[in-house]
N, C-alpha and C positions, 0 to 999 in steps of 0.2 A: 504495498501500499502505498503511495507517496505523502508525502509533507500534507496536500493540500485536503487529500482524502481524509488522513489522520485526524487533520484538522477538524474537521466538517463533523468525522466521528466524533470527537472528544466534544467538542461544541454541543451536538446533539446529546450526549450524556449530560453536561453540565445543566441545559435550558431543563432536564426533564429529574432533575436529581434532588434527593430527600436532603435533610439537612446533614443526616453522617454521613453520606456517600459525599457532600460537599467538603467536608471535616476532612475526611481520608484524602480529598483528591489535595487540598491546602496543604495538609502535612506532606506528600507527598510532592508538593512543588517547593515548599520550604528546606526540605531535605534536599531535595536535588539541589536548590540554588546554592546554600551552603557546602561550598566547595571543602570549607577547613573541617567538617564533618567526618569523621575516623572512625572504627570501630577498634583502633589500634594507638596506644598511648606512646608518647615519647620514650619511653623507654623498650618499647615494647621496637621501636625502630632501633632504637640502640642496640638492644640485643641482637637483632637480626643482624646489622653492620657488624657486628661483633663474629657473629657465628660465620658469616661470610668470611673478613679477614683470618679467622681461623684455617676456616678450609681453602681459601690461598694459598695459605703457610705451610697445609698439610700438619696443620693441628689436632687436626678432630679425621674420624672417619664418616668416608663415604664409600656408597655403595652402586653398584653397576643397576639395572632397572632388573636384570635377572636376578639377582643376588636379593633385591627385595623381594621379588615373585618369590621364589623360593623358599624365603624367611616366613615370607605371609603364609606358602601352603605348610609348611614346618609347623608352624603355630598355630594350625586349624587341625590339623592330624593330631595335637597333644602334646 
């Protein structure tokens, strides 16, 4: 669906919406516009950066996709 069609469809819903739906739409738009909102904290980002640096400097274990799959299969077996 193209942008113009999407707008028409959304506006139709807005015109027919009850208060609950309008509140949900408002919340969605506010969250979309608030680009600073994130589920991750600054500490989370710092932790990810540290783990990345550890990985790049060979200070952490890493596994190939095949190894991950095998570990998962082994864990399911018991």
